[in-house]
C-alpha positions in Angstrom: 49.1 -83.4 128.8 48.9 -84.7 132.3 52.7 -84.9 132.4 53.0 -81.3 131.3 50.4 -80.1 133.8 52.2 -82.0 136.6 55.6 -80.5 135.5 54.4 -77.1 134.2 57.4 -75.1 135.5 59.8 -77.6 134.2 58.1 -77.6 130.8 58.1 -73.8 130.6 61.8 -73.6 131.5 62.5 -76.3 128.9 60.6 -74.4 126.2 62.4 -71.2 127.0 65.7 -72.9 126.9 64.8 -74.4 123.6 63.8 -71.0 122.1 67.0 -69.5 123.4 69.0 -72.4 121.9 67.3 -71.9 118.5 67.9 -68.1 118.6 71.5 -68.6 119.6 72.0 -71.1 116.9 70.6 -68.7 114.3 72.7 -65.8 115.6 75.8 -68.0 115.6 75.1 -69.0 112.0 74.6 -65.4 110.9 77.7 -64.3 112.7 79.7 -67.0 111.1 78.7 -65.8 107.7 79.7 -62.2 108.6 83.0 -63.4 109.9 83.5 -65.4 106.7 82.9 -62.3 104.6 85.2 -60.2 106.8 87.9 -62.8 106.4 87.5 -62.7 102.7 87.8 -58.9 102.7 90.9 -59.1 104.9 92.4 -61.7 102.5 91.6 -59.5 99.5 93.1 -56.4 101.2 96.2 -58.3 102.1 96.6 -59.5 98.5 96.2 -56.0 97.2 98.7 -54.7 99.7 101.2 -57.4 98.7 100.6 -56.6 95.1 101.3 -52.9 95.7 104.4 -53.6 97.8 105.8 -55.6 94.9 104.7 -53.1 92.3 107.3 -50.9 90.5 107.3 -48.2 91.9 106.0 -49.4 95.2 104.0 -46.8 97.3 106.7 -46.5 100.0 107.5 -43.3 101.8 110.6 -42.9 99.8 108.8 -43.3 96.5 106.0 -40.9 97.6 108.6 -38.3 98.5 110.2 -38.8 95.1 106.9 -38.4 93.4 106.1 -35.2 95.2 109.5 -33.8 94.2 108.9 -34.8 90.6 105.5 -33.0 90.7 107.2 -29.9 92.1 109.8 -30.0 89.3 107.1 -30.4 86.6 105.2 -27.5 88.0 108.4 -25.4 87.8 108.8 -26.4 84.2 105.2 -25.6 83.4 105.6 -22.2 85.0 108.7 -21.5 82.8 106.7 -22.6 79.7 103.9 -20.4 80.7 106.2 -17.4 81.2 107.7 -18.0 77.7 104.3 -18.2 76.1 103.1 -15.1 77.9 106.1 -13.0 77.1 104.5 -9.8 75.8 101.0 -11.2 76.1 99.9 -8.8 78.8 98.9 -6.0 76.4 97.5 -2.9 78.1 94.1 -2.4 76.5 91.6 0.4 76.8 87.9 0.3 77.4 87.4 3.9 76.5 85.2 3.8 73.4 86.2 7.3 72.2 89.9 6.6 72.6 89.7 3.1 71.0 87.8 4.4 68.0 90.3 7.3 67.6 93.2 4.8 67.8 91.7 2.6 65.1 91.3 5.7 62.8 94.9 6.7 63.5 96.0 3.1 62.9 94.4 3.0 59.5 95.8 6.4 58.4 99.3 5.5 59.8 99.7 2.3 57.8 98.2 3.8 54.6 100.9 6.5 54.9 103.6 3.9 55.7 102.6 1.8 52.7 102.8 4.9 50.4 106.2 5.9 51.8 107.8 2.5 51.7 111.4 2.4 50.5 113.3 -0.6 49.0 116.7 -1.9 50.1 118.4 0.7 47.8 116.6 3.6 49.4 114.3 4.1 46.4 110.6 4.7 46.6 108.7 1.3 46.5 105.2 1.9 47.7 103.2 -1.1 48.8 100.2 -1.8 46.7 96.9 -1.7 48.6 93.3 -2.3 47.6 91.0 0.8 47.5 89.8 2.0 50.9 92.0 -0.6 52.6 91.7 -0.5 56.5 94.1 -3.3 57.4 91.5 -5.5 59.0 89.1 -2.8 60.3 87.2 -2.1 57.1 83.8 -1.8 58.9 85.3 1.0 61.0 87.0 3.0 58.2 84.3 5.7 58.1 83.0 5.1 61.7 82.7 8.2 63.7 80.4 7.0 66.5 82.2 6.2 69.7 82.1 2.6 71.0 79.7 2.2 73.9 80.6 -1.3 75.0 83.7 -1.8 77.2 84.3 -5.4 76.3 84.0 -4.6 72.6 86.4 -1.7 73.0 89.0 -3.8 74.8 88.8 -6.6 72.1 89.3 -4.1 69.3 92.1 -2.3 71.1 94.0 -5.6 71.6 93.5 -6.7 68.0 94.7 -3.3 66.8 97.9 -3.6 68.9 98.6 -7.1 67.6 98.0 -6.1 64.0 100.3 -3.2 64.4 103.1 -5.5 65.5 102.4 -7.9 62.6 102.2 -5.1 60.0 105.5 -3.6 61.2 107.2 -7.0 60.7 105.5 -7.4 57.3 106.6 -3.9 56.2 110.2 -4.7 57.3 110.0 -7.7 54.9 109.2 -5.3 52.0 106.3 -7.0 50.2 105.1 -5.8 46.8 101.5 -5.5 48.0 99.0 -6.4 50.6 95.9 -8.1 49.4 94.0 -8.5 52.7 94.3 -8.4 56.4 91.6 -10.3 58.3 90.8 -10.8 61.9 88.2 -12.8 63.7 85.4 -10.5 64.5 84.8 -11.3 68.2 83.5 -8.1 69.5 79.8 -8.0 70.5 77.4 -5.8 68.5 79.7 -5.4 65.5 78.1 -4.0 62.4 78.9 -3.6 58.7 79.6 -6.1 56.0 83.2 -6.9 55.0 85.4 -9.9 54.1 86.9 -10.3 57.5 83.5 -11.4 58.9 84.0 -14.6 57.0 87.4 -15.4 58.5 87.5 -18.0 61.3 90.5 -20.2 62.0 90.0 -23.9 61.6 89.7 -25.8 64.9 92.0 -28.4 63.4 95.0 -26.0 63.5 94.0 -23.7 66.3 95.6 -23.9 69.7 92.5 -22.6 71.4 91.4 -24.7 74.4 88.3 -23.4 76.4 89.3 -22.6 79.9 93.0 -23.1 79.2 94.2 -21.2 76.2 92.7 -18.2 74.6 93.7 -17.1 71.1 93.1 -14.3 68.6 93.5 -15.4 65.0 94.5 -13.3 62.0 95.1 -13.9 58.3 97.4 -11.8 56.1 97.6 -12.2 52.3 100.3 -10.3 50.5 102.3 -10.5 47.3 106.1 -10.8 47.5 109.2 -12.7 46.7 110.1 -15.7 48.8 112.8 -13.8 50.6 110.2 -11.4 51.9 108.2 -14.3 53.3 111.3 -15.8 54.8 112.2 -12.5 56.5 108.7 -12.1 57.8 108.7 -15.5 59.4 112.1 -15.1 60.8 111.1 -11.9 62.5 108.0 -13.6 64.0 110.3 -16.4 65.2 111.9 -14.0 67.6 108.8 -14.3 69.7 108.6 -10.7 70.8 104.9 -11.5 71.2 103.4 -15.0 71.6 102.3 -15.3 68.0 102.6 -18.6 66.1 102.2 -19.3 62.4 99.4 -21.9 61.9 99.5 -22.2 58.1 101.0 -20.8 54.9 99.3 -20.9 51.5 101.1 -20.0 48.3 99.7 -19.0 44.9 102.4 -19.0 42.3 102.1 -17.1 39.0 101.3 -19.3 36.1 104.3 -20.4 33.9 106.9 -19.7 36.6 109.8 -22.1 37.1 110.5 -23.4 40.5 113.0 -25.7 42.1 113.3 -27.3 45.5 115.6 -25.5 48.0 118.3 -27.7 49.6 117.4 -28.8 53.1 119.2 -27.1 56.0 117.8 -29.0 58.9 115.5 -26.3 60.4 111.8 -25.8 60.3 111.7 -22.7 58.1 113.8 -24.3 55.4 111.6 -27.4 55.7 108.6 -25.1 55.1 110.2 -23.5 52.0 111.3 -26.8 50.7 107.8 -28.2 50.9 106.4 -25.9 48.2 107.2 -28.4 45.5 109.6 -28.7 42.6 112.4 -31.1 41.6 114.2 -33.1 44.1 117.8 -32.3 45.2 119.1 -35.3 43.4 117.5 -34.2 40.1 119.1 -30.8 39.9 122.8 -29.8 40.1 123.8 -27.9 43.3 124.7 -24.8 41.4 121.2 -24.7 39.9 119.4 -24.8 43.2 117.6 -21.6 44.0 114.9 -20.4 46.4 111.5 -22.0 46.0 110.2 -19.2 43.7 112.8 -17.7 41.5 112.5 -14.0 40.6 108.7 -14.2 40.6 106.2 -12.4 42.9 103.8 -14.9 44.4 100.8 -14.5 46.7 101.2 -15.8 50.3 98.4 -16.2 52.9 99.7 -16.6 56.4 97.4 -17.6 59.3 98.6 -16.6 62.7 97.4 -16.9 66.3 98.1 -14.7 69.3 98.2 -17.0 72.4 97.2 -16.3 75.9 97.4 -18.9 78.7 94.4 -19.0 81.0 94.8 -20.7 84.4 92.4 -21.0 87.4 94.8 -18.9 89.5 94.3 -16.0 87.1 90.6 -16.1 87.5 90.9 -16.2 91.3 93.2 -13.2 91.2 90.7 -11.3 89.0 87.9 -12.0 91.4 89.8 -10.6 94.4 
């Protein structure tokens, strides 16, 4: 203690130096750990960079430019596909409840008259058989006189009426023997009445509907006809005057009828007709091969979808 008292200043300086040394040693140790971690990160980044440079394709300027060009080409192809799918999709619909209801009544009367005045290929009268009080998908409105008071409901009904008019024109051109039912998905708000088309809803397994991307309106048509009529109906729809696609075909054949498999021709329609059953091509002579259903009227149920492409750009334009 005497030594410290005699050399107090020296002792204080020595203690301060010692503390500074300890603090410096601690900071140096901490900094060395930080530097080590930084070096590890640098080494890892260099390894990733080398890996990317040797990747195929490497993210070089040339490859990035090629990728951007490829994206532009894909966007152009997408726009062409969209244009094809939307051909005729922009139907002009009305929100006037009085006009839409009058249009539905006129639609019902017009196709009832057309069915009664139908002619066959020889120009002879061949009226299409219809159920009693048939309204071609609008049974709940057949005796409706009250104007519609909802604009969204009016627009939906008007669009479905226009689509069904197109489908019925194609079906009448195919000259069916009778129409059993015409069903549509009842999507309008506040609909009333009880009828069979309320039970119709297309299966999600076959529907093209994608929320936020693709909107569809589904329909089902059941009619009696020969196979040639079904073939003509599908061929007309394949012209794609409106973006309508066939989702399923169901066939009910008369009991006791004889059928044979149609020879394949390498296209989708013939594949459909050839899938209805019967003897194989190898089991029947070529001269005996006939259409799927020979000289027998069968019942066909065709499920269809009207497709509308929905893109964010459309929503942005609508909000302007």
